[in-house]
C-alpha positions, -999 to +999 in steps of 0.1 A: +419+122-167+442+095-181+455+084-146+473+051-156+484+029-127+508-003-131+499-027-102+524-052-091+515-083-069+541-107-055+530-115-019+530-153-023+536-176-053+520-155-080+538-128-100+511-106-114+511-071-131+481-051-143+475-017-158+443+004-151+434+037-167+408+059-150+396+028-129+392+007-163+413-025-165+434-027-195+454-057-188+462-084-161+490-108-164+498-135-138+525-162-139+520-190-113+545-214-098+538-251-102+572-259-084+554-260-050+529-288-057+554-315-049+560-301-014+524-297-004+528-260+003+546-229-008+584-229-003+593-194+004+629-195-010+617-210-042+588-186-045+612-156-043+635-170-068+606-177-093+594-141-088+629-128-098+626-148-131+590-138-137+588-101-128+604-085-159+585-106-185+552-103-166+554-066-164+565-063-199+535-082-211+511-063-189+522-032-205+522-045-241+487-061-237+475-026-224+492-008-252+508+015-227+546+026-226+564+031-193+563+069-200+526+069-201+524+058-164+512+080-137+521+057-107+533+022-096+511+005-072+527-024-053+518-048-027+536-040+006+523-068+026+512-091+043+528-119+026+561-138+022+590-114+029+613-128+002+584-128-025+573-092-013+609-079-017+611-088-053+578-068-062+587-039-039+622-035-052+610-035-089+583-010-083+608+014-064+633+009-093+608+016-120+593+047-101+628+061-097+638+054-132+606+070-146+601+096-119+568+080-111+545+081-080+547+052-057+515+038-041+517+011-014+487-013-011+478-035+018+471-071+000+438-075+021+424-042+009+434-052-026+412-082-025+382-059-013+392-035-042+386-063-067+349-053-065+357-019-079+377-030-111+358-017-142+356-034-174+343-004-192+334+033-184+298+024-178+305-006-156+286+004-123+281-031-108+298-023-076+287-025-039+276+007-022+290+021+010+287+008+037+289-028+029+301-062+045+330-082+029+337-117+037+373-121+031+385-157+029+419-169+016+446-194+027+457-172+056+428-150+063+391-154+073+376-120+081+344-100+081+351-064+071+329-034+073+338-014+042+329+024+047+349+038+017+375+027-007+401+031+019+382+029+051+377-006+062+371-019+096+376-056+106+348-066+129+355-104+130+384-127+121+397-162+127+413-169+160+433-197+147+432-214+112+417-197+084+391-215+060+417-220+032+441-236+058+415-260+069+409-270+033+445-274+025+453-293+057+425-318+053+432-324+017+468-330+027+459-357+051+435-374+024+465-374+001+447-351-024+476-328-031+481-290-030+465-266-032+436-285-014+407-260-019+400-264-056+405-303-052+380-305-024+356-283-043+358-305-074+353-337-054+326-322-033+303-318-064+300-357-066+296-362-028+268-362-002+272-332+021+253-349+048+272-380+050+295-369+078+291-344+105+320-322+118+323-302+149+314-265+146+328-239+168+310-218+195+328-184+192+314-151+206+308-122+183+319-124+147+352-143+151+359-176+134+375-207+145+385-237+122+409-257+143+381-277+159+367-286+126+402-297+114+406-319+145+372-333+141+380-342+106+412-359+116+395-380+143+369-392+119+396-403+095+415-420+124+386-440+137+373-451+105+409-461+090+410-486+120+380-505+107+387-499+068+423-490+055+406-479+022+381-455+041+395-424+025+395-438-010+360-452-006+345-421+008+366-391-005+338-373-024+315-376+007+342-365+031+349-335+008+313-325+004+307-327+041+337-307+050+329-281+025+294-277+037+307-274+074+331-246+064+306-227+044+280-231+073+305-216+097+315-187+073+280-177+066+265-181+099+287-153+112+283-132+082+245-133+084+246-124+120+268-094+114+245-083+084+214-085+107+229-068+136+244-039+115+213-037+093+234-040+062+222-057+030+251-050+007+272-081+010+306-089-009+329-118-011+366-117-017+398-137-015+410-169-030+385-191-013+359-170-030+364-192-061+349-220-042+315-232-060+297-239-028+305-206-011+297-188-043+263-205-043+257-196-006+262-160-015+236-164-045+212-178-019+215-144+002+201-127-028+172-152-038+160-159-002+168-126+016+168-100-012+203-087-004+225-073-029+254-096-033+288-092-051+309-121-061+342-115-080+350-130-114+373-159-111+402-140-125+401-116-094+396-143-067+432-153-064+462-131-060+463-106-088+477-073-098+444-057-110+431-055-075+464-039-065+463-014-094+426-006-086+435+001-049+463+021-060+441+042-083+418+052-055+448+060-033+461+081-061+429+101-063+432+109-025+469+119-030+480+090-008+516+082-019+548+066-004+584+072-008+613+051-016+619+043+021+586+019+022+597-017+033+577-047+029+560-062+060+550-099+064+521-098+089+492-074+095+456-071+092+429-046+085+422-028+118 
C-alpha cells in the first residue's frame, strides 16, 4: 500500500520524530533535554525552547534514517495533547507547516492513545506479537495511572484512573525528598535492586472500583522519613536502597491489585503495559508473573517505546489513516484530557 506516516511527538521534554510505512517502523529519533535535571522537574519554558532547537534536525534525521523523502509521505501524525502547551505548540505548528507545504494529510493523536499504540508497532511484515481485542492496558506514566479497556485501535474506554497522584509522580516526589535527583523513577528502580523490599511498610489505599490513589503512600513515606530522621540524621543515606525497594514494591502492589481485579471481573486474559513507568524492572517482572502464574498473555513494550516517542504516534496515526480520520489546519493543542 505504501502508506508512509511521519510521526511527531513533543508533549513534554522529548522531541521525537519517526517514520512508519504500512505499519512497519523505519526510524525513530528522539532528542532528550538534560537541562531540567538541575531543577528537579521539567521547566515548561525551557522545554519549549529546546523543542524549537531540536524539531528540524530530529525530523531531518528520522527521514534520512528511514530513507524517505518528504514527497514520499502520505500524512503527518502529531501529538495534539495532553501535555505542556508550549511544547505541544512546537510540534503541532511544525506538523501543520509541513503538511501545508507538501499538501499532506494531517492526523491528530491523543498522547495516551499513542502509548497504547506502541504495542502495534511492527518491526517487520511478519511481526504479529500484538495483543488481541479486547484487552486491558495498564497505562502508567509521570502524570497518568489508568486501566484502559481497549476494544479496537481507536476504541478505548478508561475503567480506572488515579484520583490524585500518579505512580510516576509518587516515584519522583519521594526521590526528590531523598535527594536522589530527577527523574526519580529510574533512580529508585536502580537502587531498589540492592534493597530489601520488606524493610519498610507504607500505607496502601482503600479505593472502590478500579481507581488508584498514591497520595496516601507518598504521605506515609514522608512520615517514615520524618520520624526516623529525628533519631538518625543519616537515616536516608543509611537506608536508601531499602527505602527504594519497599516503595517500589508498594507502588507495584497497588497497581497490580486493581489490574488483576479488573481482569478477573471482565474475564479478560490479554494484558498490556504502557507508559514511561513501564520501563520499571519491578513492574515488568510483575507482568511476567501474570503469564507464568496465571497463564495470561502479557505484552510489555520494548524500552525504546516506553518513554515519549514518535513511533507510537506514527503508529496511531497509521491506523487513523486507514479509517480515514484526519484533521485540518484549525486543530489546536490541548494541555489536559483523558481517554473517556
